[in-house]
PDB file with one MODEL, atoms N, CA, C and O in Angstrom:
MODEL        1
ATOM      1  N   MET A   1       0.507  -1.243   0.009  1.00  0.00           N
ATOM      2  CA  MET A   1      -0.175  -0.489  -0.229  1.00  0.00           C
ATOM      3  C   MET A   1       1.217   1.106   0.344  1.00  0.00           C
ATOM      4  O   MET A   1       1.982   1.343   1.279  1.00  0.00           O
ATOM      5  N   ARG A   2       0.657   1.931  -1.309  1.00  0.00           N
ATOM      6  CA  ARG A   2       1.473   3.327  -0.896  1.00  0.00           C
ATOM      7  C   ARG A   2       1.310   4.131   0.342  1.00  0.00           C
ATOM      8  O   ARG A   2       0.152   4.052   0.753  1.00  0.00           O
ATOM      9  N   HIS A   3       2.049   4.849   1.050  1.00  0.00           N
ATOM     10  CA  HIS A   3       2.343   5.788   2.210  1.00  0.00           C
ATOM     11  C   HIS A   3       0.986   5.124   3.335  1.00  0.00           C
ATOM     12  O   HIS A   3       0.107   5.648   4.019  1.00  0.00           O
ATOM     13  N   SER A   4       1.438   3.676   3.040  1.00  0.00           N
ATOM     14  CA  SER A   4       0.613   2.813   4.410  1.00  0.00           C
ATOM     15  C   SER A   4       1.502   3.515   5.545  1.00  0.00           C
ATOM     16  O   SER A   4       1.710   2.573   6.310  1.00  0.00           O
ATOM     17  N   HIS A   5       2.100   4.560   6.051  1.00  0.00           N
ATOM     18  CA  HIS A   5       2.310   4.948   7.515  1.00  0.00           C
ATOM     19  C   HIS A   5       1.190   5.621   7.422  1.00  0.00           C
ATOM     20  O   HIS A   5       0.766   5.479   8.569  1.00  0.00           O
ATOM     21  N   TYR A   6      -0.161   6.717   6.469  1.00  0.00           N
ATOM     22  CA  TYR A   6      -0.601   7.001   7.055  1.00  0.00           C
ATOM     23  C   TYR A   6      -2.057   6.476   7.256  1.00  0.00           C
ATOM     24  O   TYR A   6      -3.013   7.135   7.664  1.00  0.00           O
ATOM     25  N   HIS A   7      -2.042   5.233   6.910  1.00  0.00           N
ATOM     26  CA  HIS A   7      -3.261   4.346   7.287  1.00  0.00           C
ATOM     27  C   HIS A   7      -3.514   3.278   8.182  1.00  0.00           C
ATOM     28  O   HIS A   7      -2.653   2.400   8.124  1.00  0.00           O
ATOM     29  N   ARG A   8      -4.339   3.100   8.912  1.00  0.00           N
ATOM     30  CA  ARG A   8      -4.299   2.191  10.008  1.00  0.00           C
ATOM     31  C   ARG A   8      -5.417   1.132   9.964  1.00  0.00           C
ATOM     32  O   ARG A   8      -6.424   1.438   9.326  1.00  0.00           O
ATOM     33  N   ASP A   9      -5.369  -0.071  10.558  1.00  0.00           N
ATOM     34  CA  ASP A   9      -6.703  -0.989  10.575  1.00  0.00           C
ATOM     35  C   ASP A   9      -7.594  -0.504  11.580  1.00  0.00           C
ATOM     36  O   ASP A   9      -7.162  -0.383  12.726  1.00  0.00           O
ATOM     37  N   VAL A  10      -8.539  -0.268  11.365  1.00  0.00           N
ATOM     38  CA  VAL A  10      -9.979  -0.154  12.161  1.00  0.00           C
ATOM     39  C   VAL A  10     -11.067  -0.759  12.194  1.00  0.00           C
ATOM     40  O   VAL A  10     -12.136  -0.327  12.625  1.00  0.00           O
ATOM     41  N   LYS A  11     -10.757  -2.185  11.565  1.00  0.00           N
ATOM     42  CA  LYS A  11     -11.951  -2.893  11.774  1.00  0.00           C
ATOM     43  C   LYS A  11     -12.458  -3.467  12.894  1.00  0.00           C
ATOM     44  O   LYS A  11     -13.624  -3.860  12.885  1.00  0.00           O
ATOM     45  N   HIS A  12     -11.817  -3.573  13.796  1.00  0.00           N
ATOM     46  CA  HIS A  12     -12.320  -3.746  15.520  1.00  0.00           C
ATOM     47  C   HIS A  12     -13.133  -2.439  16.144  1.00  0.00           C
ATOM     48  O   HIS A  12     -13.912  -2.392  17.096  1.00  0.00           O
ATOM     49  N   LEU A  13     -12.714  -1.514  15.352  1.00  0.00           N
ATOM     50  CA  LEU A  13     -13.902  -0.694  16.237  1.00  0.00           C
ATOM     51  C   LEU A  13     -15.100   0.197  15.424  1.00  0.00           C
ATOM     52  O   LEU A  13     -14.932   0.959  14.473  1.00  0.00           O
ATOM     53  N   ASP A  14     -16.359  -0.154  16.116  1.00  0.00           N
ATOM     54  CA  ASP A  14     -17.179   0.939  15.555  1.00  0.00           C
ATOM     55  C   ASP A  14     -17.198   2.103  15.455  1.00  0.00           C
ATOM     56  O   ASP A  14     -18.148   2.141  14.673  1.00  0.00           O
ATOM     57  N   THR A  15     -16.885   3.330  15.622  1.00  0.00           N
ATOM     58  CA  THR A  15     -16.463   4.551  15.316  1.00  0.00           C
ATOM     59  C   THR A  15     -15.015   5.070  16.311  1.00  0.00           C
ATOM     60  O   THR A  15     -14.561   4.656  17.377  1.00  0.00           O
ATOM     61  N   ILE A  16     -14.627   6.091  15.424  1.00  0.00           N
ATOM     62  CA  ILE A  16     -13.671   6.607  15.850  1.00  0.00           C
ATOM     63  C   ILE A  16     -13.766   7.957  16.619  1.00  0.00           C
ATOM     64  O   ILE A  16     -14.574   8.752  16.138  1.00  0.00           O
ATOM     65  N   ASP A  17     -13.161   8.315  17.605  1.00  0.00           N
ATOM     66  CA  ASP A  17     -12.936   9.736  17.772  1.00  0.00           C
ATOM     67  C   ASP A  17     -11.387  10.204  18.126  1.00  0.00           C
ATOM     68  O   ASP A  17     -10.409   9.467  18.246  1.00  0.00           O
ATOM     69  N   VAL A  18     -11.434  11.282  18.225  1.00  0.00           N
ATOM     70  CA  VAL A  18      -9.958  12.404  17.961  1.00  0.00           C
ATOM     71  C   VAL A  18      -8.977  11.698  19.060  1.00  0.00           C
ATOM     72  O   VAL A  18      -7.756  11.736  18.911  1.00  0.00           O
ATOM     73  N   TYR A  19      -9.590  11.054  20.171  1.00  0.00           N
ATOM     74  CA  TYR A  19      -8.721  10.601  20.850  1.00  0.00           C
ATOM     75  C   TYR A  19      -7.806   9.207  20.860  1.00  0.00           C
ATOM     76  O   TYR A  19      -6.797   8.899  21.495  1.00  0.00           O
ATOM     77  N   ARG A  20      -8.766   8.372  19.683  1.00  0.00           N
ATOM     78  CA  ARG A  20      -8.182   7.205  19.142  1.00  0.00           C
ATOM     79  C   ARG A  20      -7.384   7.441  17.941  1.00  0.00           C
ATOM     80  O   ARG A  20      -6.287   6.888  17.869  1.00  0.00           O
ATOM     81  N   VAL A  21      -7.691   8.010  17.219  1.00  0.00           N
ATOM     82  CA  VAL A  21      -6.916   9.208  15.986  1.00  0.00           C
ATOM     83  C   VAL A  21      -5.498   9.029  16.757  1.00  0.00           C
ATOM     84  O   VAL A  21      -4.624   8.224  16.432  1.00  0.00           O
ATOM     85  N   LEU A  22      -5.452   9.836  17.720  1.00  0.00           N
ATOM     86  CA  LEU A  22      -4.262  10.697  18.457  1.00  0.00           C
ATOM     87  C   LEU A  22      -3.819   8.953  19.077  1.00  0.00           C
ATOM     88  O   LEU A  22      -2.782   8.412  18.694  1.00  0.00           O
ATOM     89  N   GLN A  23      -4.456   8.503  19.717  1.00  0.00           N
ATOM     90  CA  GLN A  23      -3.671   6.874  20.229  1.00  0.00           C
ATOM     91  C   GLN A  23      -2.823   6.407  18.814  1.00  0.00           C
ATOM     92  O   GLN A  23      -1.598   6.432  18.698  1.00  0.00           O
ATOM     93  N   MET A  24      -3.704   6.018  17.877  1.00  0.00           N
ATOM     94  CA  MET A  24      -3.168   5.045  16.975  1.00  0.00           C
ATOM     95  C   MET A  24      -2.249   5.584  16.276  1.00  0.00           C
ATOM     96  O   MET A  24      -1.416   4.886  15.696  1.00  0.00           O
ATOM     97  N   PHE A  25      -2.244   7.162  16.201  1.00  0.00           N
ATOM     98  CA  PHE A  25      -0.904   7.624  15.222  1.00  0.00           C
ATOM     99  C   PHE A  25       0.268   7.955  16.547  1.00  0.00           C
ATOM    100  O   PHE A  25       1.232   8.712  16.435  1.00  0.00           O
ATOM    101  N   ASP A  26      -0.023   7.350  17.511  1.00  0.00           N
ATOM    102  CA  ASP A  26       0.923   7.590  18.652  1.00  0.00           C
ATOM    103  C   ASP A  26       1.309   9.457  18.758  1.00  0.00           C
ATOM    104  O   ASP A  26       2.458   9.899  18.763  1.00  0.00           O
ATOM    105  N   VAL A  27       0.815   9.791  18.788  1.00  0.00           N
ATOM    106  CA  VAL A  27       0.932  11.423  19.003  1.00  0.00           C
ATOM    107  C   VAL A  27       0.836  11.620  20.547  1.00  0.00           C
ATOM    108  O   VAL A  27      -0.289  11.508  21.034  1.00  0.00           O
ATOM    109  N   THR A  28       2.185  11.982  21.612  1.00  0.00           N
ATOM    110  CA  THR A  28       1.981  11.725  22.365  1.00  0.00           C
ATOM    111  C   THR A  28       2.600  13.504  23.157  1.00  0.00           C
ATOM    112  O   THR A  28       2.613  13.752  24.363  1.00  0.00           O
ATOM    113  N   ASP A  29       2.912  14.189  22.348  1.00  0.00           N
ATOM    114  CA  ASP A  29       3.175  15.209  22.718  1.00  0.00           C
ATOM    115  C   ASP A  29       1.992  16.395  22.756  1.00  0.00           C
ATOM    116  O   ASP A  29       1.546  16.827  21.693  1.00  0.00           O
ATOM    117  N   PRO A  30       1.373  17.037  24.413  1.00  0.00           N
ATOM    118  CA  PRO A  30       0.555  17.739  25.012  1.00  0.00           C
ATOM    119  C   PRO A  30       0.030  18.425  23.647  1.00  0.00           C
ATOM    120  O   PRO A  30      -1.027  18.069  23.127  1.00  0.00           O
ATOM    121  N   CYS A  31       0.933  19.537  23.058  1.00  0.00           N
ATOM    122  CA  CYS A  31       0.738  20.474  22.292  1.00  0.00           C
ATOM    123  C   CYS A  31       0.465  20.154  20.947  1.00  0.00           C
ATOM    124  O   CYS A  31       0.157  21.042  20.152  1.00  0.00           O
ATOM    125  N   ALA A  32       0.558  18.842  20.580  1.00  0.00           N
ATOM    126  CA  ALA A  32       0.565  18.411  18.743  1.00  0.00           C
ATOM    127  C   ALA A  32      -0.944  17.871  19.380  1.00  0.00           C
ATOM    128  O   ALA A  32      -1.827  18.228  18.600  1.00  0.00           O
ATOM    129  N   GLN A  33      -1.510  17.124  20.553  1.00  0.00           N
ATOM    130  CA  GLN A  33      -2.397  16.472  20.543  1.00  0.00           C
ATOM    131  C   GLN A  33      -3.351  17.780  20.710  1.00  0.00           C
ATOM    132  O   GLN A  33      -4.353  17.626  20.011  1.00  0.00           O
ATOM    133  N   HIS A  34      -3.363  18.957  21.378  1.00  0.00           N
ATOM    134  CA  HIS A  34      -4.404  20.323  21.473  1.00  0.00           C
ATOM    135  C   HIS A  34      -4.403  20.402  20.019  1.00  0.00           C
ATOM    136  O   HIS A  34      -5.396  19.865  19.530  1.00  0.00           O
ATOM    137  N   ALA A  35      -3.516  20.955  19.102  1.00  0.00           N
ATOM    138  CA  ALA A  35      -3.405  21.806  18.061  1.00  0.00           C
ATOM    139  C   ALA A  35      -4.605  20.858  17.003  1.00  0.00           C
ATOM    140  O   ALA A  35      -5.547  21.335  16.371  1.00  0.00           O
ATOM    141  N   ILE A  36      -4.052  18.975  17.114  1.00  0.00           N
ATOM    142  CA  ILE A  36      -4.939  18.222  15.767  1.00  0.00           C
ATOM    143  C   ILE A  36      -6.266  18.328  16.486  1.00  0.00           C
ATOM    144  O   ILE A  36      -7.207  18.398  15.695  1.00  0.00           O
ATOM    145  N   LYS A  37      -6.728  18.372  18.216  1.00  0.00           N
ATOM    146  CA  LYS A  37      -7.938  17.940  17.922  1.00  0.00           C
ATOM    147  C   LYS A  37      -8.606  19.303  17.798  1.00  0.00           C
ATOM    148  O   LYS A  37      -9.823  19.112  17.800  1.00  0.00           O
ATOM    149  N   LYS A  38      -8.248  20.936  17.664  1.00  0.00           N
ATOM    150  CA  LYS A  38      -8.698  21.716  17.194  1.00  0.00           C
ATOM    151  C   LYS A  38      -8.701  21.542  15.805  1.00  0.00           C
ATOM    152  O   LYS A  38      -9.885  21.515  15.470  1.00  0.00           O
ATOM    153  N   LEU A  39      -7.996  21.414  14.851  1.00  0.00           N
ATOM    154  CA  LEU A  39      -8.165  21.586  13.537  1.00  0.00           C
ATOM    155  C   LEU A  39      -9.115  20.323  13.647  1.00  0.00           C
ATOM    156  O   LEU A  39     -10.256  20.760  13.499  1.00  0.00           O
ATOM    157  N   LEU A  40      -9.151  19.149  13.813  1.00  0.00           N
ATOM    158  CA  LEU A  40      -9.893  18.301  13.505  1.00  0.00           C
ATOM    159  C   LEU A  40     -11.200  18.712  13.469  1.00  0.00           C
ATOM    160  O   LEU A  40     -11.694  18.346  12.403  1.00  0.00           O
ATOM    161  N   CYS A  41     -12.200  19.472  14.341  1.00  0.00           N
ATOM    162  CA  CYS A  41     -12.828  19.675  15.048  1.00  0.00           C
ATOM    163  C   CYS A  41     -13.444  21.364  14.544  1.00  0.00           C
ATOM    164  O   CYS A  41     -14.235  22.098  15.137  1.00  0.00           O
ATOM    165  N   ALA A  42     -13.035  21.479  13.813  1.00  0.00           N
ATOM    166  CA  ALA A  42     -12.549  23.042  13.649  1.00  0.00           C
ATOM    167  C   ALA A  42     -13.932  24.085  13.755  1.00  0.00           C
ATOM    168  O   ALA A  42     -14.433  23.610  12.735  1.00  0.00           O
ATOM    169  N   GLY A  43     -14.871  25.052  14.149  1.00  0.00           N
ATOM    170  CA  GLY A  43     -15.916  25.548  14.508  1.00  0.00           C
ATOM    171  C   GLY A  43     -16.868  24.248  14.503  1.00  0.00           C
ATOM    172  O   GLY A  43     -17.990  24.488  14.056  1.00  0.00           O
ATOM    173  N   GLN A  44     -16.690  23.180  14.830  1.00  0.00           N
ATOM    174  CA  GLN A  44     -18.002  22.417  14.991  1.00  0.00           C
ATOM    175  C   GLN A  44     -18.593  21.714  16.010  1.00  0.00           C
ATOM    176  O   GLN A  44     -19.518  20.905  16.081  1.00  0.00           O
ATOM    177  N   ARG A  45     -17.402  22.511  17.215  1.00  0.00           N
ATOM    178  CA  ARG A  45     -18.400  22.375  18.536  1.00  0.00           C
ATOM    179  C   ARG A  45     -19.224  23.387  19.047  1.00  0.00           C
ATOM    180  O   ARG A  45     -19.470  23.378  20.253  1.00  0.00           O
ATOM    181  N   GLY A  46     -19.686  24.248  18.331  1.00  0.00           N
ATOM    182  CA  GLY A  46     -20.554  25.132  18.609  1.00  0.00           C
ATOM    183  C   GLY A  46     -20.129  26.309  19.733  1.00  0.00           C
ATOM    184  O   GLY A  46     -21.078  27.014  20.075  1.00  0.00           O
ATOM    185  N   VAL A  47     -19.061  26.565  20.245  1.00  0.00           N
ATOM    186  CA  VAL A  47     -18.456  27.083  21.138  1.00  0.00           C
ATOM    187  C   VAL A  47     -17.517  28.315  20.751  1.00  0.00           C
ATOM    188  O   VAL A  47     -17.421  29.447  21.226  1.00  0.00           O
ATOM    189  N   LYS A  48     -16.835  27.635  19.662  1.00  0.00           N
ATOM    190  CA  LYS A  48     -16.182  28.941  19.146  1.00  0.00           C
ATOM    191  C   LYS A  48     -16.475  28.673  17.424  1.00  0.00           C
ATOM    192  O   LYS A  48     -17.382  27.950  17.013  1.00  0.00           O
ATOM    193  N   THR A  49     -15.411  29.490  16.456  1.00  0.00           N
ATOM    194  CA  THR A  49     -16.107  29.611  15.154  1.00  0.00           C
ATOM    195  C   THR A  49     -14.652  28.615  14.641  1.00  0.00           C
ATOM    196  O   THR A  49     -13.622  28.361  15.265  1.00  0.00           O
ATOM    197  N   GLU A  50     -14.989  28.309  13.586  1.00  0.00           N
ATOM    198  CA  GLU A  50     -13.126  27.922  12.527  1.00  0.00           C
ATOM    199  C   GLU A  50     -12.376  28.346  12.773  1.00  0.00           C
ATOM    200  O   GLU A  50     -11.455  27.736  13.316  1.00  0.00           O
ATOM    201  N   GLU A  51     -12.318  30.102  12.427  1.00  0.00           N
ATOM    202  CA  GLU A  51     -10.934  30.823  12.191  1.00  0.00           C
ATOM    203  C   GLU A  51     -10.907  30.827  14.299  1.00  0.00           C
ATOM    204  O   GLU A  51      -9.722  30.891  14.626  1.00  0.00           O
ATOM    205  N   GLN A  52     -11.436  30.800  15.031  1.00  0.00           N
ATOM    206  CA  GLN A  52     -10.767  30.694  16.758  1.00  0.00           C
ATOM    207  C   GLN A  52      -9.993  29.387  16.972  1.00  0.00           C
ATOM    208  O   GLN A  52      -8.969  29.240  17.640  1.00  0.00           O
ATOM    209  N   ASP A  53     -10.709  28.424  16.247  1.00  0.00           N
ATOM    210  CA  ASP A  53     -10.004  27.057  16.589  1.00  0.00           C
ATOM    211  C   ASP A  53      -8.975  26.881  16.041  1.00  0.00           C
ATOM    212  O   ASP A  53      -8.275  25.971  16.485  1.00  0.00           O
ATOM    213  N   ILE A  54      -8.510  27.617  14.950  1.00  0.00           N
ATOM    214  CA  ILE A  54      -7.580  27.349  14.060  1.00  0.00           C
ATOM    215  C   ILE A  54      -6.474  28.353  14.466  1.00  0.00           C
ATOM    216  O   ILE A  54      -5.272  28.144  14.302  1.00  0.00           O
ATOM    217  N   ARG A  55      -6.897  29.226  14.895  1.00  0.00           N
ATOM    218  CA  ARG A  55      -6.055  30.027  15.644  1.00  0.00           C
ATOM    219  C   ARG A  55      -5.592  29.795  16.882  1.00  0.00           C
ATOM    220  O   ARG A  55      -4.413  29.866  17.229  1.00  0.00           O
ATOM    221  N   GLU A  56      -6.548  29.509  17.569  1.00  0.00           N
ATOM    222  CA  GLU A  56      -5.590  28.649  18.689  1.00  0.00           C
ATOM    223  C   GLU A  56      -5.145  27.129  18.512  1.00  0.00           C
ATOM    224  O   GLU A  56      -4.969  26.572  19.596  1.00  0.00           O
ATOM    225  N   ALA A  57      -4.993  26.582  17.740  1.00  0.00           N
ATOM    226  CA  ALA A  57      -4.067  25.633  16.905  1.00  0.00           C
ATOM    227  C   ALA A  57      -2.766  25.856  16.737  1.00  0.00           C
ATOM    228  O   ALA A  57      -1.752  25.210  16.999  1.00  0.00           O
ATOM    229  N   HIS A  58      -3.069  27.303  16.058  1.00  0.00           N
ATOM    230  CA  HIS A  58      -1.826  28.182  15.306  1.00  0.00           C
ATOM    231  C   HIS A  58      -1.062  28.473  17.025  1.00  0.00           C
ATOM    232  O   HIS A  58       0.076  28.045  17.222  1.00  0.00           O
ATOM    233  N   ASP A  59      -1.588  28.991  17.810  1.00  0.00           N
ATOM    234  CA  ASP A  59      -0.749  29.714  18.966  1.00  0.00           C
ATOM    235  C   ASP A  59       0.016  28.236  19.777  1.00  0.00           C
ATOM    236  O   ASP A  59       1.177  28.136  20.174  1.00  0.00           O
ATOM    237  N   THR A  60      -1.014  27.277  19.833  1.00  0.00           N
ATOM    238  CA  THR A  60      -0.449  25.675  20.603  1.00  0.00           C
ATOM    239  C   THR A  60       0.762  25.177  19.772  1.00  0.00           C
ATOM    240  O   THR A  60       1.633  24.395  20.152  1.00  0.00           O
ATOM    241  N   LEU A  61       0.650  25.764  18.596  1.00  0.00           N
ATOM    242  CA  LEU A  61       1.824  25.049  18.126  1.00  0.00           C
ATOM    243  C   LEU A  61       3.461  25.839  17.862  1.00  0.00           C
ATOM    244  O   LEU A  61       4.587  25.340  17.845  1.00  0.00           O
ATOM    245  N   ALA A  62       3.008  27.211  17.684  1.00  0.00           N
ATOM    246  CA  ALA A  62       4.061  28.307  17.977  1.00  0.00           C
ATOM    247  C   ALA A  62       4.502  28.152  19.494  1.00  0.00           C
ATOM    248  O   ALA A  62       5.650  27.973  19.903  1.00  0.00           O
ATOM    249  N   ARG A  63       3.257  28.267  20.287  1.00  0.00           N
ATOM    250  CA  ARG A  63       4.359  28.012  21.405  1.00  0.00           C
ATOM    251  C   ARG A  63       5.365  26.308  21.683  1.00  0.00           C
ATOM    252  O   ARG A  63       6.454  26.152  22.237  1.00  0.00           O
ATOM    253  N   ARG A  64       4.586  25.441  21.140  1.00  0.00           N
ATOM    254  CA  ARG A  64       5.668  24.236  21.041  1.00  0.00           C
ATOM    255  C   ARG A  64       6.672  24.347  20.085  1.00  0.00           C
ATOM    256  O   ARG A  64       7.503  23.445  20.186  1.00  0.00           O
ATOM    257  N   LEU A  65       6.840  24.996  19.358  1.00  0.00           N
ATOM    258  CA  LEU A  65       8.190  25.793  18.461  1.00  0.00           C
ATOM    259  C   LEU A  65       9.088  26.349  19.438  1.00  0.00           C
ATOM    260  O   LEU A  65      10.290  26.085  19.416  1.00  0.00           O
ATOM    261  N   GLN A  66       8.302  27.484  20.720  1.00  0.00           N
ATOM    262  CA  GLN A  66       9.289  28.058  21.410  1.00  0.00           C
ATOM    263  C   GLN A  66      10.041  26.967  22.598  1.00  0.00           C
ATOM    264  O   GLN A  66      11.189  27.011  23.040  1.00  0.00           O
ATOM    265  N   MET A  67       9.364  26.379  22.790  1.00  0.00           N
ATOM    266  CA  MET A  67       9.928  24.820  23.865  1.00  0.00           C
ATOM    267  C   MET A  67      11.004  24.390  22.984  1.00  0.00           C
ATOM    268  O   MET A  67      12.211  24.294  23.208  1.00  0.00           O
ATOM    269  N   PHE A  68      10.387  24.175  22.037  1.00  0.00           N
ATOM    270  CA  PHE A  68      12.114  23.092  20.788  1.00  0.00           C
ATOM    271  C   PHE A  68      13.226  24.023  21.321  1.00  0.00           C
ATOM    272  O   PHE A  68      14.172  23.555  21.955  1.00  0.00           O
ATOM    273  N   ALA A  69      13.071  25.747  20.981  1.00  0.00           N
ATOM    274  CA  ALA A  69      14.067  26.853  21.397  1.00  0.00           C
ATOM    275  C   ALA A  69      14.511  26.473  22.201  1.00  0.00           C
ATOM    276  O   ALA A  69      15.565  25.839  22.150  1.00  0.00           O
ATOM    277  N   GLU A  70      13.668  26.798  23.567  1.00  0.00           N
ATOM    278  CA  GLU A  70      13.949  27.005  25.119  1.00  0.00           C
ATOM    279  C   GLU A  70      14.994  25.570  25.229  1.00  0.00           C
ATOM    280  O   GLU A  70      16.182  25.623  25.547  1.00  0.00           O
ATOM    281  N   ASP A  71      14.268  24.361  24.898  1.00  0.00           N
ATOM    282  CA  ASP A  71      15.084  23.258  25.210  1.00  0.00           C
ATOM    283  C   ASP A  71      16.619  23.259  24.031  1.00  0.00           C
ATOM    284  O   ASP A  71      17.662  22.756  24.451  1.00  0.00           O
ATOM    285  N   ASP A  72      16.578  23.701  22.991  1.00  0.00           N
ATOM    286  CA  ASP A  72      18.075  23.812  22.661  1.00  0.00           C
ATOM    287  C   ASP A  72      18.544  24.484  23.288  1.00  0.00           C
ATOM    288  O   ASP A  72      19.556  24.063  23.848  1.00  0.00           O
ATOM    289  N   ALA A  73      18.096  25.945  23.582  1.00  0.00           N
ATOM    290  CA  ALA A  73      19.207  26.768  24.378  1.00  0.00           C
ATOM    291  C   ALA A  73      19.392  26.231  25.628  1.00  0.00           C
ATOM    292  O   ALA A  73      20.075  26.997  26.308  1.00  0.00           O
ATOM    293  N   ALA A  74      19.063  25.215  26.228  1.00  0.00           N
ATOM    294  CA  ALA A  74      19.487  25.028  27.517  1.00  0.00           C
ATOM    295  C   ALA A  74      20.752  23.736  27.171  1.00  0.00           C
ATOM    296  O   ALA A  74      21.887  23.597  27.629  1.00  0.00           O
ATOM    297  N   LEU A  75      20.017  22.974  26.232  1.00  0.00           N
ATOM    298  CA  LEU A  75      21.306  22.321  25.921  1.00  0.00           C
ATOM    299  C   LEU A  75      22.544  22.744  25.151  1.00  0.00           C
ATOM    300  O   LEU A  75      23.503  21.997  25.347  1.00  0.00           O
ATOM    301  N   GLU A  76      22.704  23.495  24.538  1.00  0.00           N
ATOM    302  CA  GLU A  76      23.705  24.655  24.148  1.00  0.00           C
ATOM    303  C   GLU A  76      24.269  25.442  25.617  1.00  0.00           C
ATOM    304  O   GLU A  76      25.211  26.231  25.696  1.00  0.00           O
ATOM    305  N   GLY A  77      23.666  25.112  26.368  1.00  0.00           N
ATOM    306  CA  GLY A  77      24.243  26.591  27.482  1.00  0.00           C
ATOM    307  C   GLY A  77      24.926  25.212  28.292  1.00  0.00           C
ATOM    308  O   GLY A  77      26.130  25.289  28.533  1.00  0.00           O
ATOM    309  N   ALA A  78      24.249  24.055  28.683  1.00  0.00           N
ATOM    310  CA  ALA A  78      25.231  22.994  29.127  1.00  0.00           C
ATOM    311  C   ALA A  78      26.339  22.260  28.719  1.00  0.00           C
ATOM    312  O   ALA A  78      26.893  21.300  29.254  1.00  0.00           O
ATOM    313  N   GLU A  79      26.666  23.084  27.303  1.00  0.00           N
ATOM    314  CA  GLU A  79      27.740  22.050  26.875  1.00  0.00           C
ATOM    315  C   GLU A  79      28.960  23.329  27.268  1.00  0.00           C
ATOM    316  O   GLU A  79      30.161  23.102  27.123  1.00  0.00           O
TER     317      GLU A  79
ENDMDL
END
């Protein structure tokens, strides 16, 4: 199967929610989890608009990038 890393066998499941998707794709980073959840359901929960959810996902990913930079700086400072 082409691009098989994008596919998962779900025959044993009746339904799939975002938490099952995160688990099946081994998404363990909390920032990535939050952003993916926001993007998969953007504007569909009746609380926020699609734009608000996408902005919040963007903000979360921007914070994660900051965390990578913080960690890199700490490693460089330890050398």
